[in-house]
C-alpha positions in Angstrom: -22.9 -109.2 68.4 -19.7 -108.0 66.6 -21.5 -105.0 65.2 -24.0 -104.7 68.1 -25.0 -101.1 68.9 -26.5 -102.2 72.2 -23.3 -104.0 73.4 -21.2 -101.0 72.4 -23.5 -98.6 74.3 -23.5 -100.7 77.4 -19.7 -101.0 77.6 -19.4 -97.2 77.0 -21.9 -96.4 79.8 -20.3 -98.9 82.3 -16.8 -97.4 81.7 -18.1 -93.9 82.4 -20.1 -94.9 85.5 -17.9 -97.4 87.5 -19.0 -95.9 90.8 -22.7 -96.4 90.1 -22.1 -100.0 88.9 -20.3 -100.8 92.2 -23.2 -99.3 94.1 -25.5 -101.6 92.1 -23.5 -104.6 93.0 -23.6 -103.6 96.7 -27.4 -103.2 96.5 -27.9 -106.5 94.7 -25.8 -108.4 97.3 -27.7 -106.6 100.1 -31.1 -107.5 98.7 -30.1 -111.2 98.3 -28.5 -111.6 101.7 -31.0 -109.7 103.8 -34.0 -111.6 102.2 -32.7 -114.9 103.7 -32.5 -113.6 107.3 -36.2 -113.1 108.3 -37.1 -116.9 108.1 -34.1 -117.6 110.4 -35.4 -115.1 113.0 -38.9 -116.5 112.6 -37.6 -119.9 113.5 -35.9 -118.6 116.7 -39.2 -116.8 117.7 -41.2 -120.0 117.4 -38.8 -122.5 118.9 -37.3 -120.4 121.7 -40.3 -118.2 122.6 -43.7 -119.3 121.4 -43.4 -123.0 121.8 -41.7 -122.8 125.2 -43.9 -119.8 126.2 -40.7 -117.8 127.0 -40.7 -114.1 126.5 -36.9 -113.7 126.9 -35.3 -111.9 124.0 -38.7 -111.9 122.2 -38.7 -108.1 121.9 -35.1 -108.1 120.6 -36.0 -110.8 118.0 -39.1 -108.8 117.0 -37.1 -105.6 116.5 -34.4 -107.5 114.6 -37.1 -109.0 112.3 -38.6 -105.5 111.5 -35.1 -104.0 111.1 -34.1 -106.7 108.5 -37.4 -106.0 106.6 -36.5 -102.3 106.7 -33.0 -103.0 105.3 -34.5 -105.2 102.5 -36.6 -102.2 101.5 -33.6 -99.8 101.6 -31.5 -102.1 99.5 -34.4 -102.7 97.1 -34.9 -99.0 96.7 -31.2 -98.5 96.1 -31.2 -101.2 93.4 -34.2 -99.8 91.6 -32.8 -96.2 91.7 -29.4 -97.2 90.3 -31.0 -99.4 87.6 -33.2 -96.6 86.5 -30.3 -94.2 86.2 -28.1 -96.7 84.3 -31.0 -97.7 82.0 -31.7 -94.1 81.0 -28.0 -93.5 80.3 -27.8 -96.6 78.1 -31.0 -95.7 76.2 -29.8 -92.1 75.7 -26.5 -93.5 74.3 -28.3 -95.9 72.0 -30.6 -93.1 70.6 -27.6 -90.8 70.0 -25.8 -93.5 68.0 -29.0 -94.3 66.1 -29.5 -90.7 65.1 -25.9 -90.5 63.8 -26.5 -93.7 61.9 -29.7 -92.3 60.4 -27.7 -89.6 58.7 -25.4 -92.1 57.1 -27.8 -94.8 56.0 -28.1 -95.4 52.3 -31.2 -93.8 50.7 -32.4 -97.2 49.5 -33.2 -98.0 53.1 -36.0 -95.5 53.2 -37.6 -96.9 50.0 -38.3 -100.2 51.8 -38.8 -98.9 55.3 -41.5 -96.3 56.0 -41.1 -93.5 58.5 -43.4 -95.2 61.0 -41.1 -98.3 61.0 -38.0 -96.1 61.6 -39.8 -94.2 64.4 -40.8 -97.5 66.0 -37.2 -98.5 66.2 -36.2 -95.3 67.9 -39.1 -95.4 70.4 -40.7 -98.8 71.1 -37.7 -100.9 70.5 -35.3 -98.7 72.5 -37.9 -98.5 75.4 -38.0 -102.3 75.3 -34.2 -102.4 75.6 -34.5 -100.1 78.6 -36.7 -102.6 80.4 -33.9 -105.1 80.0 -32.0 -103.2 82.7 -34.7 -101.8 84.9 -36.8 -105.0 85.3 -35.1 -107.6 83.2 -31.8 -109.3 83.3 -30.6 -107.8 86.7 -33.8 -108.7 88.4 -33.6 -112.2 87.0 -30.0 -112.5 88.4 -31.2 -111.4 91.8 -34.1 -113.8 91.8 -31.9 -116.7 90.7 -29.5 -115.9 93.6 -32.4 -115.8 96.0 -33.6 -119.2 94.8 -30.1 -120.7 95.4 -29.9 -119.2 98.9 -33.4 -120.3 99.8 -32.8 -123.9 98.6 -29.6 -124.0 100.7 -31.4 -122.7 103.8 -34.2 -125.3 103.4 -31.6 -128.0 103.0 -30.0 -126.9 106.3 -33.4 -127.4 108.0 -34.1 -130.8 106.5 -32.4 -132.8 103.8 -35.8 -134.5 102.9 -37.4 -131.1 102.5 -34.4 -129.9 100.5 -34.9 -132.9 98.1 -38.6 -132.0 97.7 -37.5 -128.5 96.8 -34.9 -129.6 94.3 -37.5 -131.8 92.6 -39.7 -128.8 92.1 -37.0 -126.7 90.4 -36.8 -128.6 87.1 -40.6 -128.7 86.9 -40.8 -125.0 87.3 -37.9 -124.5 84.8 -39.7 -126.6 82.2 -42.8 -124.5 82.6 -40.7 -121.3 82.3 -38.9 -122.6 79.2 -42.1 -123.4 77.5 -43.5 -119.9 78.1 -40.1 -118.4 77.0 -40.3 -119.9 73.5 -44.0 -119.0 73.0 -43.5 -115.4 74.3 -40.4 -114.7 72.2 -42.2 -115.6 69.0 -45.2 -113.5 69.9 -43.0 -110.5 70.9 -41.1 -110.5 67.6 -44.3 -110.6 65.6 -45.7 -107.8 67.8 -42.7 -105.6 67.1 -43.0 -106.0 63.4 -46.7 -105.2 63.4 -46.3 -102.2 65.7 -44.0 -100.8 63.1 -46.6 -101.3 60.3 -49.3 -99.6 62.3 -47.1 -96.6 63.1 -46.0 -96.4 59.4 -49.6 -96.4 58.2 -50.5 -93.6 60.5 -47.5 -91.5 59.4 -48.2 -92.1 55.7 -51.9 -91.3 56.1 -51.1 -88.0 57.8 -48.5 -87.0 55.2 -50.7 -87.8 52.3 -54.1 -86.9 53.7 -54.9 -84.4 51.0 -54.2 -86.9 48.3 -56.3 -89.6 50.1 -59.2 -87.2 50.3 -58.8 -86.0 46.7 -59.1 -89.5 45.4 -61.7 -90.6 47.9 -59.5 -93.3 49.3 -60.6 -92.9 53.0 -62.3 -96.3 53.1 -59.3 -98.0 51.6 -56.9 -96.5 54.1 -59.3 -97.3 57.0 -59.5 -100.9 55.8 -55.8 -101.3 55.6 -55.3 -99.7 59.1 -58.0 -102.1 60.5 -56.1 -105.1 59.1 -52.8 -104.0 60.6 -54.4 -103.2 63.9 -56.2 -106.5 64.1 -53.0 -108.4 63.3 -51.2 -106.4 66.0 -54.1 -107.1 68.5 -53.9 -110.8 67.9 -50.2 -110.9 68.7 -50.7 -108.8 71.9 -53.5 -111.2 72.9 -51.0 -114.1 72.6 -48.5 -112.2 74.8 -51.2 -111.4 77.4 -52.4 -115.0 77.4 -49.0 -116.4 78.3 -48.3 -113.6 80.8 -51.7 -114.2 82.5 -51.5 -118.0 82.7 -48.0 -118.3 84.1 -48.5 -116.6 87.6 -51.6 -118.7 88.5 -49.8 -121.9 87.7 -47.0 -120.9 90.0 -49.4 -119.9 92.8 -51.3 -123.2 92.7 -48.0 -125.1 92.8 -46.9 -123.1 95.8 -50.2 -123.8 97.7 -49.9 -127.5 97.0 -46.3 -127.6 98.2 -47.1 -125.7 101.4 -49.9 -128.1 102.1 -47.7 -131.1 101.5 -45.1 -129.7 104.0 -47.7 -129.1 106.7 -49.0 -132.7 106.2 -45.6 -134.3 106.3 -44.7 -132.3 109.4 -47.8 -133.2 111.4 -47.6 -135.2 114.6 -49.3 -138.2 112.8 -46.6 -138.5 110.1 -43.7 -136.5 111.4 -41.9 -137.6 108.2 -39.6 -134.5 108.0 -38.6 -134.6 111.7 -38.4 -130.8 112.1 -39.6 -128.5 114.8 -42.6 -126.1 114.7 -40.2 -123.2 114.2 -38.5 -125.0 111.3 -42.0 -125.6 109.8 -42.9 -121.9 110.0 -39.5 -120.9 108.6 -39.8 -123.5 105.8 -43.2 -122.3 104.8 -41.9 -118.7 104.8 -38.9 -119.8 102.7 -41.1 -121.8 100.3 -43.3 -118.6 99.9 -40.1 -116.6 99.3 -38.9 -119.3 96.8 -42.0 -119.0 94.6 -42.1 -115.1 94.8 -38.9 -114.8 92.7 -40.1 -117.6 90.4 -43.3 -115.6 89.8 -41.1 -112.5 89.1 -39.1 -114.6 86.6 -42.3 -114.7 84.5 -42.6 -110.9 84.4 -38.8 -110.5 83.9 -38.9 -113.2 81.2 -41.5 -111.1 79.2 -39.4 -108.0 79.6 -36.3 -109.9 78.4 -38.2 -111.3 75.4 -39.3 -107.8 74.5 -35.8 -106.5 74.8 -34.3 -109.3 72.7 -36.7 -108.6 69.8 -35.9 -104.8 70.3 -32.1 -105.5 70.3 -32.4 -107.5 67.1 -34.3 -104.8 65.3 -32.0 -102.0 66.6 -28.9 -104.0 65.6 -30.4 -104.7 62.2 -30.8 -101.0 61.7 -27.3 -100.3 62.9 -25.9 -102.8 60.4 -27.6 -101.1 57.4 -25.2 -100.1 54.6 -24.1 -96.5 54.6 -23.6 -93.9 51.8 -20.0 -93.4 50.6 -18.4 -90.2 51.7 -19.9 -87.3 49.8 -17.8 -84.8 47.9 -19.5 -81.6 49.0 -17.4 -79.5 46.6 -18.6 -81.5 43.6 -21.0 -79.6 41.3 -23.4 -80.7 38.6 -21.4 -79.1 35.8 -18.4 -81.4 36.7 -20.6 -84.5 36.3 -22.6 -83.5 33.2 -20.7 -80.9 31.3 -22.9 -81.0 28.1 -26.5 -80.9 29.3 -28.0 -80.9 25.8 -27.3 -84.6 25.4 -29.0 -85.7 28.6 -32.3 -87.6 28.3 -34.3 -89.2 31.1 -35.7 -92.6 30.1 -37.9 -95.0 32.1 -38.6 -98.4 30.5 -41.4 -100.6 31.9 -41.2 -99.3 35.5 -43.5 -100.6 38.3 -43.6 -99.5 41.9 -45.3 -100.5 45.2 -45.2 -99.7 48.9 -46.8 -103.0 49.9 -46.0 -106.2 48.0 -48.8 -107.2 45.7 -50.3 -103.6 45.5 -48.7 -101.7 42.6 -49.0 -97.9 42.6 -47.3 -97.6 39.2 -47.5 -100.3 36.5 -45.4 -100.6 33.4 -44.5 -96.9 33.1 -42.5 -95.8 30.0 -41.2 -92.3 29.9 -38.8 -90.3 27.8 -37.9 -86.7 28.8 -35.8 -84.7 26.3 -33.4 -81.9 27.5 
């Protein structure tokens, strides 16, 4: 990370937008704190009003419940708006720095990287980095804080229920970790293959007249189909992991809620909690699994961003040309042109490894 363009751009944007960052912190704290209040109000409604058939303060509690839900929406909107603004500022800064770097990169870089690969780094990879801020790491931090607050609230209701919840967390973490490793590998493969597809399209458009002149349409279509199929397979891997993760979490949530209801029944009464606490606990358990489901989506965005960051930083670390002397002229370098000869000995060249375009070329050009 010493020569990280992404890190450099983030620090630069934060320094220029301290006020927006403070507003983001306020919004994050507001979302986390207010999301823990509705279950507590729900407990009061059940225990003090519905069970005892008492309508005192029921209207006030109902209004309070709806007001808290409104505040959650306001804080969530504020968070999303601020994240979008900061994300766009960071991506703009990254693209400006990349464009400056593009003018300094050594010419050898372009012989091993096609235009499509370079364009992919400017577009797809930077867009993936943008998702790191809009729906990635900040969202994951919020969801982790929500999980901590929910576990603490459940523990306050019942230590036994809190222990059950704590047992669930490492299981869910293990599932998340497994998907994290699989998705990271698939995302990196996908980024590489997207660059190949874009490069093939760009090269085909630039050389379309030559392709038609030599009747190479079928060859180019076949190569494009190969790249596209490989890319499709990696996307299928990502979609598979992304599709399987939420149902597993939902099934686990349904089982846990069922266990809580059974353990709280009159026959067992193992947890020893009131009906209001049962209702609040079920609400908290549902709220516990909602951020865990979100972690799966945020995890995918973070994996995409990590692979994008690696590729952007690799580009930013490319060697640069030495400072050019713009006043230097050809006559200063080669004063006697009659002695210059251009010689190639046994030269071969290829775009893709294993497919030579030129083979063993020998050439001598006299002055």
